[in-house]
C-alpha positions as a LaTeX table, in Angstrom:
\begin{tabular}{lrrr}
\hline
Residue & $x$ (\AA) & $y$ (\AA) & $z$ (\AA) \\
\hline
Unk1 & 18.31 & $-31.41$ & 110.10 \\
Unk2 & 18.87 & $-34.90$ & 111.44 \\
Unk3 & 15.79 & $-37.12$ & 111.77 \\
Unk4 & 15.23 & $-40.09$ & 114.04 \\
Unk5 & 16.88 & $-43.38$ & 112.87 \\
Unk6 & 18.88 & $-41.50$ & 110.22 \\
Unk7 & 22.44 & $-42.73$ & 109.70 \\
Unk8 & 25.00 & $-40.01$ & 110.42 \\
Unk9 & 28.74 & $-40.15$ & 109.78 \\
Unk10 & 31.06 & $-38.11$ & 111.98 \\
Unk11 & 34.42 & $-37.35$ & 110.36 \\
Unk12 & 36.99 & $-36.77$ & 113.07 \\
Unk13 & 40.23 & $-36.35$ & 111.10 \\
Unk14 & 41.67 & $-32.85$ & 110.85 \\
Unk15 & 41.82 & $-32.78$ & 107.03 \\
Unk16 & 38.08 & $-33.44$ & 106.74 \\
Unk17 & 37.36 & $-30.82$ & 109.38 \\
Unk18 & 39.33 & $-28.19$ & 107.47 \\
Unk19 & 38.51 & $-28.94$ & 103.83 \\
Unk20 & 35.88 & $-31.63$ & 103.19 \\
Unk21 & 32.62 & $-30.66$ & 101.49 \\
Unk22 & 29.95 & $-32.43$ & 103.46 \\
Unk23 & 26.76 & $-34.05$ & 102.25 \\
Unk24 & 23.50 & $-34.74$ & 104.05 \\
Unk25 & 24.02 & $-37.00$ & 107.05 \\
Unk26 & 27.67 & $-36.00$ & 107.58 \\
Unk27 & 29.28 & $-34.02$ & 110.39 \\
Unk28 & 32.85 & $-33.19$ & 111.35 \\
Unk29 & 34.80 & $-32.49$ & 114.53 \\
Unk30 & 38.36 & $-31.28$ & 115.08 \\
Unk31 & 39.29 & $-34.06$ & 117.53 \\
Unk32 & 39.69 & $-37.74$ & 116.59 \\
Unk33 & 36.84 & $-39.30$ & 118.56 \\
Unk34 & 37.30 & $-42.63$ & 116.76 \\
Unk35 & 40.18 & $-43.40$ & 119.17 \\
Unk36 & 37.99 & $-43.08$ & 122.26 \\
Unk37 & 34.49 & $-44.27$ & 121.31 \\
Unk38 & 33.10 & $-47.79$ & 121.25 \\
Unk39 & 30.14 & $-49.32$ & 119.43 \\
Unk40 & 26.97 & $-48.73$ & 121.44 \\
Unk41 & 28.23 & $-45.50$ & 123.04 \\
Unk42 & 26.06 & $-42.36$ & 122.90 \\
Unk43 & 27.18 & $-39.08$ & 121.32 \\
Unk44 & 25.30 & $-35.95$ & 122.42 \\
Unk45 & 25.23 & $-32.79$ & 120.30 \\
Unk46 & 23.93 & $-29.29$ & 121.03 \\
Unk47 & 23.56 & $-29.72$ & 124.81 \\
Unk48 & 22.00 & $-33.16$ & 124.38 \\
Unk49 & 19.26 & $-32.04$ & 121.99 \\
Unk50 & 20.51 & $-34.58$ & 119.41 \\
Unk51 & 21.41 & $-38.10$ & 120.54 \\
Unk52 & 23.41 & $-40.41$ & 118.28 \\
Unk53 & 24.25 & $-44.07$ & 118.94 \\
Unk54 & 27.56 & $-45.40$ & 117.61 \\
Unk55 & 27.03 & $-48.32$ & 115.18 \\
Unk56 & 30.45 & $-48.64$ & 113.49 \\
Unk57 & 33.92 & $-47.16$ & 113.87 \\
Unk58 & 36.65 & $-46.77$ & 111.28 \\
Unk59 & 39.89 & $-44.81$ & 111.48 \\
Unk60 & 38.78 & $-41.19$ & 111.62 \\
Unk61 & 35.08 & $-41.91$ & 110.98 \\
Unk62 & 32.31 & $-42.76$ & 113.46 \\
Unk63 & 29.04 & $-44.11$ & 112.04 \\
Unk64 & 25.97 & $-43.44$ & 114.14 \\
Unk65 & 22.20 & $-43.73$ & 114.14 \\
Unk66 & 20.06 & $-40.85$ & 115.34 \\
Unk67 & 17.86 & $-41.63$ & 118.34 \\
Unk68 & 15.79 & $-38.47$ & 117.91 \\
Unk69 & 15.23 & $-35.65$ & 115.40 \\
Unk70 & 16.89 & $-32.25$ & 115.70 \\
Unk71 & 18.09 & $-29.42$ & 113.46 \\
Unk72 & 21.81 & $-29.09$ & 114.09 \\
Unk73 & 23.88 & $-25.98$ & 113.33 \\
Unk74 & 27.62 & $-25.36$ & 113.12 \\
Unk75 & 29.89 & $-25.02$ & 116.17 \\
Unk76 & 27.64 & $-26.87$ & 118.61 \\
Unk77 & 28.97 & $-28.62$ & 121.70 \\
Unk78 & 29.57 & $-32.39$ & 121.68 \\
Unk79 & 29.49 & $-34.58$ & 124.79 \\
Unk80 & 30.68 & $-38.17$ & 125.06 \\
Unk81 & 29.24 & $-39.43$ & 128.38 \\
Unk82 & 31.46 & $-41.92$ & 130.21 \\
Unk83 & 34.35 & $-41.52$ & 127.78 \\
Unk84 & 37.96 & $-40.93$ & 128.80 \\
Unk85 & 39.59 & $-38.63$ & 126.26 \\
Unk86 & 42.92 & $-39.54$ & 124.69 \\
Unk87 & 43.74 & $-35.93$ & 123.87 \\
Unk88 & 45.78 & $-33.85$ & 126.36 \\
Unk89 & 43.91 & $-32.03$ & 129.12 \\
Unk90 & 45.40 & $-28.71$ & 127.99 \\
Unk91 & 45.57 & $-27.95$ & 124.29 \\
Unk92 & 48.09 & $-25.43$ & 122.95 \\
Unk93 & 45.33 & $-22.81$ & 122.84 \\
Unk94 & 44.48 & $-23.45$ & 126.50 \\
Unk95 & 48.11 & $-22.97$ & 127.51 \\
Unk96 & 48.31 & $-19.74$ & 125.54 \\
Unk97 & 45.04 & $-18.53$ & 127.10 \\
Unk98 & 46.36 & $-19.18$ & 130.61 \\
Unk99 & 49.58 & $-17.29$ & 129.84 \\
Unk100 & 47.54 & $-14.43$ & 128.37 \\
Unk101 & 45.46 & $-14.35$ & 131.57 \\
Unk102 & 48.68 & $-14.09$ & 133.58 \\
Unk103 & 49.83 & $-11.16$ & 131.47 \\
Unk104 & 46.45 & $-9.45$ & 131.96 \\
Unk105 & 46.48 & $-9.97$ & 135.73 \\
Unk106 & 43.30 & $-12.07$ & 136.06 \\
Unk107 & 42.20 & $-13.25$ & 139.51 \\
Unk108 & 40.96 & $-16.73$ & 138.57 \\
Unk109 & 41.45 & $-19.44$ & 135.96 \\
Unk110 & 38.31 & $-21.57$ & 135.51 \\
Unk111 & 39.45 & $-24.95$ & 134.15 \\
Unk112 & 36.80 & $-26.93$ & 132.25 \\
Unk113 & 36.33 & $-30.70$ & 132.57 \\
Unk114 & 38.77 & $-31.22$ & 135.42 \\
Unk115 & 38.70 & $-34.98$ & 135.99 \\
Unk116 & 41.75 & $-35.56$ & 138.21 \\
Unk117 & 43.98 & $-33.61$ & 140.61 \\
Unk118 & 46.72 & $-33.92$ & 137.98 \\
Unk119 & 44.64 & $-31.67$ & 135.71 \\
Unk120 & 44.74 & $-28.94$ & 138.37 \\
Unk121 & 48.48 & $-29.43$ & 138.79 \\
Unk122 & 48.97 & $-28.89$ & 135.05 \\
Unk123 & 47.29 & $-25.49$ & 135.26 \\
Unk124 & 49.20 & $-24.53$ & 138.40 \\
Unk125 & 52.51 & $-25.53$ & 136.79 \\
Unk126 & 51.92 & $-22.95$ & 134.04 \\
Unk127 & 50.98 & $-20.31$ & 136.63 \\
Unk128 & 54.18 & $-21.10$ & 138.53 \\
Unk129 & 56.23 & $-20.86$ & 135.33 \\
Unk130 & 54.74 & $-17.39$ & 134.74 \\
Unk131 & 55.29 & $-16.38$ & 138.38 \\
Unk132 & 51.52 & $-16.03$ & 138.81 \\
Unk133 & 50.88 & $-18.42$ & 141.68 \\
Unk134 & 48.55 & $-15.88$ & 143.30 \\
Unk135 & 46.00 & $-16.60$ & 140.53 \\
Unk136 & 43.45 & $-19.07$ & 141.89 \\
Unk137 & 42.26 & $-22.15$ & 139.98 \\
Unk138 & 38.53 & $-22.91$ & 139.86 \\
Unk139 & 37.89 & $-26.54$ & 138.91 \\
Unk140 & 34.69 & $-27.04$ & 136.92 \\
Unk141 & 33.09 & $-30.36$ & 137.84 \\
Unk142 & 31.42 & $-31.61$ & 134.67 \\
Unk143 & 31.76 & $-35.40$ & 134.42 \\
Unk144 & 31.27 & $-38.71$ & 136.21 \\
Unk145 & 35.05 & $-39.06$ & 136.51 \\
Unk146 & 35.26 & $-35.69$ & 138.28 \\
Unk147 & 32.55 & $-36.74$ & 140.72 \\
Unk148 & 34.38 & $-40.00$ & 141.45 \\
Unk149 & 37.69 & $-38.15$ & 141.99 \\
Unk150 & 36.19 & $-35.15$ & 143.74 \\
Unk151 & 37.94 & $-35.52$ & 147.11 \\
Unk152 & 41.35 & $-35.62$ & 145.42 \\
Unk153 & 40.46 & $-32.68$ & 143.16 \\
Unk154 & 39.23 & $-30.66$ & 146.14 \\
Unk155 & 42.52 & $-31.14$ & 147.97 \\
Unk156 & 44.43 & $-29.64$ & 145.02 \\
Unk157 & 42.12 & $-26.90$ & 143.71 \\
Unk158 & 41.53 & $-23.40$ & 145.11 \\
Unk159 & 37.81 & $-23.28$ & 144.34 \\
Unk160 & 35.09 & $-25.35$ & 142.65 \\
Unk161 & 32.30 & $-24.72$ & 140.18 \\
Unk162 & 29.32 & $-27.08$ & 139.92 \\
Unk163 & 28.89 & $-26.76$ & 136.15 \\
Unk164 & 25.48 & $-28.34$ & 135.90 \\
Unk165 & 25.04 & $-27.98$ & 132.14 \\
Unk166 & 27.61 & $-30.53$ & 131.00 \\
Unk167 & 27.35 & $-32.42$ & 134.29 \\
Unk168 & 23.68 & $-33.07$ & 133.56 \\
Unk169 & 24.65 & $-34.64$ & 130.23 \\
Unk170 & 27.50 & $-36.72$ & 131.64 \\
Unk171 & 25.56 & $-38.19$ & 134.60 \\
Unk172 & 21.83 & $-39.01$ & 134.98 \\
Unk173 & 19.89 & $-35.74$ & 135.34 \\
Unk174 & 18.26 & $-36.90$ & 138.58 \\
Unk175 & 21.72 & $-37.28$ & 140.16 \\
Unk176 & 22.66 & $-33.62$ & 139.56 \\
Unk177 & 20.95 & $-32.22$ & 142.72 \\
Unk178 & 22.54 & $-34.98$ & 144.82 \\
Unk179 & 26.01 & $-34.24$ & 143.43 \\
Unk180 & 25.49 & $-30.47$ & 143.79 \\
Unk181 & 24.62 & $-30.83$ & 147.47 \\
Unk182 & 27.57 & $-33.18$ & 148.09 \\
Unk183 & 30.04 & $-30.80$ & 146.42 \\
Unk184 & 28.76 & $-27.73$ & 148.27 \\
Unk185 & 28.93 & $-29.57$ & 151.61 \\
Unk186 & 32.48 & $-30.82$ & 151.05 \\
Unk187 & 33.67 & $-27.41$ & 149.89 \\
Unk188 & 32.23 & $-25.82$ & 153.01 \\
Unk189 & 33.97 & $-28.38$ & 155.20 \\
Unk190 & 37.25 & $-27.73$ & 153.37 \\
Unk191 & 36.78 & $-23.95$ & 153.54 \\
Unk192 & 37.06 & $-23.54$ & 149.77 \\
Unk193 & 34.76 & $-21.33$ & 147.65 \\
Unk194 & 32.07 & $-23.12$ & 145.63 \\
Unk195 & 30.03 & $-21.70$ & 142.75 \\
Unk196 & 26.76 & $-23.18$ & 141.45 \\
Unk197 & 26.20 & $-22.44$ & 137.77 \\
Unk198 & 24.11 & $-23.07$ & 134.64 \\
Unk199 & 20.42 & $-22.48$ & 133.86 \\
Unk200 & 19.73 & $-20.87$ & 137.23 \\
Unk201 & 17.48 & $-18.20$ & 135.69 \\
Unk202 & 17.41 & $-19.64$ & 132.18 \\
Unk203 & 13.94 & $-18.36$ & 131.26 \\
Unk204 & 15.12 & $-14.79$ & 131.88 \\
Unk205 & 17.04 & $-14.86$ & 128.62 \\
Unk206 & 13.69 & $-14.01$ & 127.04 \\
Unk207 & 11.41 & $-13.06$ & 129.94 \\
Unk208 & 11.63 & $-10.26$ & 132.54 \\
Unk209 & 10.56 & $-12.57$ & 135.38 \\
Unk210 & 11.94 & $-15.96$ & 136.52 \\
Unk211 & 9.88 & $-19.12$ & 136.89 \\
Unk212 & 9.03 & $-20.19$ & 140.43 \\
Unk213 & 11.18 & $-23.29$ & 139.95 \\
Unk214 & 14.18 & $-21.09$ & 139.09 \\
Unk215 & 13.65 & $-18.94$ & 142.18 \\
Unk216 & 13.62 & $-22.09$ & 144.31 \\
Unk217 & 16.76 & $-23.40$ & 142.59 \\
Unk218 & 18.77 & $-20.24$ & 143.31 \\
Unk219 & 17.39 & $-20.01$ & 146.86 \\
Unk220 & 18.36 & $-23.54$ & 147.87 \\
Unk221 & 21.81 & $-23.31$ & 146.27 \\
Unk222 & 22.50 & $-20.32$ & 148.53 \\
Unk223 & 20.87 & $-21.83$ & 151.60 \\
Unk224 & 22.89 & $-25.07$ & 151.45 \\
Unk225 & 26.07 & $-23.00$ & 151.42 \\
Unk226 & 27.15 & $-21.97$ & 147.92 \\
Unk227 & 29.47 & $-18.96$ & 148.01 \\
Unk228 & 28.22 & $-17.74$ & 144.63 \\
Unk229 & 25.51 & $-18.48$ & 142.09 \\
Unk230 & 26.37 & $-17.76$ & 138.49 \\
Unk231 & 24.50 & $-16.48$ & 135.47 \\
Unk232 & 25.47 & $-17.63$ & 131.97 \\
Unk233 & 23.32 & $-17.06$ & 128.89 \\
Unk234 & 21.06 & $-14.77$ & 130.93 \\
Unk235 & 23.73 & $-12.06$ & 130.93 \\
Unk236 & 25.89 & $-13.18$ & 127.99 \\
Unk237 & 23.14 & $-13.24$ & 125.37 \\
Unk238 & 19.83 & $-12.58$ & 127.12 \\
Unk239 & 17.34 & $-9.75$ & 126.65 \\
Unk240 & 17.23 & $-8.87$ & 130.36 \\
Unk241 & 20.85 & $-9.02$ & 131.66 \\
Unk242 & 20.63 & $-6.32$ & 134.34 \\
Unk243 & 17.25 & $-7.55$ & 135.53 \\
Unk244 & 18.65 & $-11.09$ & 135.81 \\
Unk245 & 21.43 & $-9.88$ & 138.13 \\
Unk246 & 18.98 & $-7.91$ & 140.26 \\
Unk247 & 16.63 & $-10.90$ & 140.58 \\
Unk248 & 19.42 & $-13.28$ & 141.54 \\
Unk249 & 20.75 & $-10.82$ & 144.11 \\
Unk250 & 17.32 & $-10.52$ & 145.77 \\
Unk251 & 16.94 & $-14.30$ & 145.98 \\
Unk252 & 20.45 & $-14.74$ & 147.40 \\
Unk253 & 19.87 & $-12.07$ & 150.05 \\
Unk254 & 16.61 & $-13.67$ & 151.13 \\
Unk255 & 18.24 & $-17.11$ & 151.39 \\
Unk256 & 21.04 & $-15.70$ & 153.52 \\
Unk257 & 18.51 & $-14.11$ & 155.87 \\
Unk258 & 17.07 & $-17.58$ & 156.46 \\
Unk259 & 20.53 & $-19.09$ & 157.04 \\
Unk260 & 21.23 & $-16.66$ & 159.88 \\
Unk261 & 17.91 & $-17.14$ & 161.68 \\
Unk262 & 18.53 & $-18.18$ & 165.27 \\
Unk263 & 17.25 & $-21.79$ & 165.27 \\
Unk264 & 19.12 & $-22.79$ & 162.11 \\
Unk265 & 22.26 & $-20.78$ & 162.83 \\
Unk266 & 22.60 & $-21.99$ & 166.42 \\
Unk267 & 22.57 & $-25.57$ & 165.12 \\
Unk268 & 25.20 & $-24.59$ & 162.54 \\
Unk269 & 27.40 & $-23.14$ & 165.30 \\
Unk270 & 27.13 & $-26.35$ & 167.36 \\
Unk271 & 28.17 & $-28.43$ & 164.33 \\
Unk272 & 31.04 & $-26.00$ & 163.72 \\
Unk273 & 32.27 & $-26.43$ & 167.30 \\
Unk274 & 32.33 & $-30.20$ & 166.88 \\
Unk275 & 34.14 & $-29.99$ & 163.54 \\
Unk276 & 36.82 & $-27.62$ & 164.90 \\
Unk277 & 37.32 & $-29.01$ & 168.40 \\
Unk278 & 40.78 & $-30.42$ & 167.78 \\
Unk279 & 43.90 & $-29.15$ & 169.55 \\
Unk280 & 45.62 & $-29.45$ & 166.17 \\
Unk281 & 43.60 & $-26.52$ & 164.83 \\
Unk282 & 45.81 & $-23.79$ & 163.38 \\
Unk283 & 45.92 & $-20.17$ & 164.49 \\
Unk284 & 43.73 & $-19.01$ & 161.59 \\
Unk285 & 41.01 & $-21.54$ & 162.45 \\
Unk286 & 41.10 & $-20.51$ & 166.12 \\
Unk287 & 40.74 & $-16.82$ & 165.19 \\
Unk288 & 37.90 & $-17.65$ & 162.77 \\
Unk289 & 36.09 & $-19.64$ & 165.46 \\
Unk290 & 36.50 & $-16.80$ & 167.96 \\
Unk291 & 35.08 & $-14.25$ & 165.49 \\
Unk292 & 32.15 & $-16.54$ & 164.66 \\
Unk293 & 31.21 & $-17.09$ & 168.31 \\
Unk294 & 31.55 & $-13.36$ & 169.08 \\
Unk295 & 29.14 & $-12.44$ & 166.27 \\
Unk296 & 26.71 & $-15.34$ & 166.75 \\
Unk297 & 23.91 & $-13.21$ & 168.22 \\
Unk298 & 24.57 & $-10.29$ & 165.84 \\
Unk299 & 25.93 & $-8.11$ & 168.65 \\
Unk300 & 28.46 & $-6.79$ & 166.15 \\
Unk301 & 27.55 & $-5.50$ & 162.71 \\
Unk302 & 31.09 & $-5.67$ & 161.28 \\
Unk303 & 34.14 & $-7.88$ & 161.70 \\
Unk304 & 37.37 & $-6.20$ & 160.53 \\
Unk305 & 40.01 & $-8.73$ & 159.48 \\
Unk306 & 43.63 & $-7.77$ & 158.77 \\
Unk307 & 45.13 & $-10.25$ & 156.33 \\
Unk308 & 48.35 & $-9.78$ & 154.34 \\
Unk309 & 48.09 & $-12.97$ & 152.24 \\
Unk310 & 44.30 & $-13.24$ & 152.27 \\
Unk311 & 44.40 & $-16.66$ & 153.97 \\
Unk312 & 43.06 & $-15.45$ & 157.32 \\
Unk313 & 40.32 & $-13.49$ & 155.60 \\
Unk314 & 39.37 & $-16.57$ & 153.56 \\
Unk315 & 39.33 & $-18.78$ & 156.67 \\
Unk316 & 37.15 & $-16.37$ & 158.65 \\
Unk317 & 34.72 & $-16.04$ & 155.73 \\
Unk318 & 34.48 & $-19.83$ & 155.40 \\
Unk319 & 33.20 & $-20.03$ & 158.99 \\
Unk320 & 30.29 & $-17.72$ & 158.01 \\
Unk321 & 30.19 & $-15.35$ & 161.01 \\
Unk322 & 26.94 & $-13.42$ & 161.51 \\
Unk323 & 28.46 & $-10.06$ & 160.56 \\
Unk324 & 29.63 & $-8.11$ & 157.55 \\
Unk325 & 33.32 & $-8.93$ & 157.04 \\
Unk326 & 35.61 & $-6.05$ & 156.12 \\
Unk327 & 38.98 & $-7.24$ & 154.88 \\
Unk328 & 42.06 & $-5.04$ & 155.22 \\
Unk329 & 45.17 & $-5.97$ & 153.25 \\
Unk330 & 48.26 & $-4.32$ & 151.77 \\
Unk331 & 48.32 & $-6.87$ & 148.96 \\
Unk332 & 46.54 & $-5.32$ & 145.98 \\
Unk333 & 46.23 & $-8.67$ & 144.16 \\
Unk334 & 44.00 & $-9.97$ & 146.97 \\
Unk335 & 41.40 & $-7.20$ & 146.84 \\
Unk336 & 39.23 & $-8.32$ & 143.93 \\
Unk337 & 39.56 & $-12.04$ & 144.72 \\
Unk338 & 37.14 & $-11.74$ & 147.61 \\
Unk339 & 34.14 & $-11.00$ & 145.40 \\
Unk340 & 33.26 & $-14.70$ & 145.71 \\
\hline
\end{tabular}
């Protein structure tokens, strides 16, 4: 346990991490944080439950003072808000994991802590090397730097995840809803899938019913335009995994009903016309607009879209026509990608 005002030394050299016997008030990490931290910076452990303030830095050792008390266990996450890391974006293990995913035929690679478009390019370069360019890259937005560079990241990535857990530790918590709404809006405008994740039904890890605040959170994420809402601990380690999925599905369906109500949807269509009124619009955008206008009043229950590469299907779906979209393709690798 670490108590408030206690001095805590963090050993960040690899030898200490592997072999040192630690005493009370000592911790270790596998990455040399002493290169990146400054005196006065905050170190967050265990999802922010323990806050340490840096008081002194030596080569391979960071001396800190605890701001609050918390019992810390092994293998807990560390966050360094506002810190640019000196270590490479992709470690050797990350590269091997991406290559393994290629060999297994995965549909997506979710890249953590994407801060620049160059980070996305690094992942795509490995996919290209493995001849797996059909695998889509989901950039997880988890830091202030990612928020600042979001437009450039969006232009390079295939999809985006609003990873609110780490994001809420890296930026002020009250900014998270603002950033979430901004990201969802920009992804919709760009026609790229966006996922909202973390603590959406957190209480359902241990309870069969969600809190009213959680219901509202999931509802509004869907209503503002998220393509998917994601469960984490609820299904990975919770006591009610199936129930959590059922609850989230019900909330999402109800939010979508509201989105397609006439007053709101008609306004959405008018905004869509303005946004896609250029003569420079491509053929896919023109087809998507035609399908959306045809289905506006729900005169058609289904829209059948033939799409060899999946790009037309993706474009039509991004316009959100008021019909169930059935995609037809002869490209097997595209089939499971459209679950989002």
